[in-house]
C-alpha positions as CSV (number, residue, x, y, z in Angstrom):
1,M,201.0,62.7,136.5
2,D,201.8,66.1,135.2
3,K,204.8,66.8,133.0
4,Y,206.8,68.5,135.8
5,M,206.5,65.5,138.0
6,I,207.6,63.1,135.3
7,E,210.6,65.2,134.4
8,R,211.6,65.4,138.1
9,I,211.3,61.6,138.5
10,F,213.5,60.9,135.5
11,L,216.0,63.6,136.6
12,E,216.3,62.0,140.1
13,A,216.6,58.5,138.6
14,D,219.4,59.6,136.2
15,Q,221.2,61.4,139.0
16,I,221.2,58.3,141.2
17,L,222.2,56.0,138.4
18,E,225.1,58.3,137.4
19,T,226.4,59.2,140.9
20,K,225.0,56.5,143.2
21,K,224.2,59.3,145.7
22,T,221.8,58.7,148.6
23,I,218.1,59.8,148.7
24,R,219.1,62.5,151.1
25,E,221.8,63.9,148.8
26,I,219.5,63.8,145.8
27,A,216.7,65.5,147.7
28,K,219.1,68.3,148.8
29,L,220.5,68.7,145.2
30,N,216.9,69.1,143.8
31,G,215.4,71.1,146.6
32,V,212.7,68.6,147.5
33,S,212.1,66.4,150.6
34,K,213.5,63.0,151.2
35,S,210.0,61.7,151.2
36,T,209.3,63.1,147.8
37,V,212.4,61.5,146.3
38,H,211.6,58.2,148.0
39,K,208.1,58.1,146.7
40,D,209.2,59.2,143.2
41,L,211.8,56.4,142.9
42,K,210.0,53.6,144.8
43,E,206.5,54.0,143.5
44,R,206.1,56.5,140.6
45,L,209.1,55.4,138.6
46,L,207.7,51.8,138.6
47,E,204.7,53.1,136.6
48,L,207.0,55.0,134.1
49,D,210.0,52.8,133.6
50,K,210.3,49.3,135.1
51,E,213.9,48.8,134.0
52,K,215.2,52.0,135.6
53,H,213.2,51.1,138.7
54,Q,215.0,47.8,139.0
55,L,218.4,49.5,138.6
56,I,217.5,52.0,141.3
57,A,216.2,49.3,143.6
58,E,219.7,47.6,143.4
59,I,221.4,50.8,144.3
60,F,219.1,51.3,147.2
61,K,219.8,47.8,148.4
62,E,223.6,48.6,148.3
63,H,222.9,51.7,150.4
64,I,221.0,49.8,153.0
65,E,223.8,47.2,153.2
66,V,226.5,49.8,154.0
67,R,224.5,52.4,156.0
68,H,225.7,51.2,159.4
69,I,229.3,51.6,158.1
70,R,228.6,55.1,156.8
71,G,226.9,56.1,160.1
72,G,229.9,54.8,162.1
73,E,232.3,56.8,159.9
74,S,230.2,59.9,160.3
75,T,230.2,59.6,164.0
76,K,234.0,59.0,164.1
77,R,234.6,62.2,162.0
78,K,232.3,64.1,164.3
79,Y,234.2,63.2,167.5
80,L,237.6,63.6,165.8
81,N,236.6,67.2,164.9
82,L,235.7,68.0,168.5
83,S,239.3,67.4,169.7
């Protein structure tokens, strides 16, 4: 891995650990695709820092557990704004 890639991976990891933002939010913040962030944090981070990878995995698990709630809230806001 080149230096830029390693710096990007650690930047994304630190942002998620500090803010608990979603993959989509981190991708938009850094100007990369969701797929890139996902691959960086699910695969590449494991090679670089196993402890951070485990912490990130726990945050992703939390996101998965509440995504149906967040989706419902988003839909509710959408239809309330149409009125």
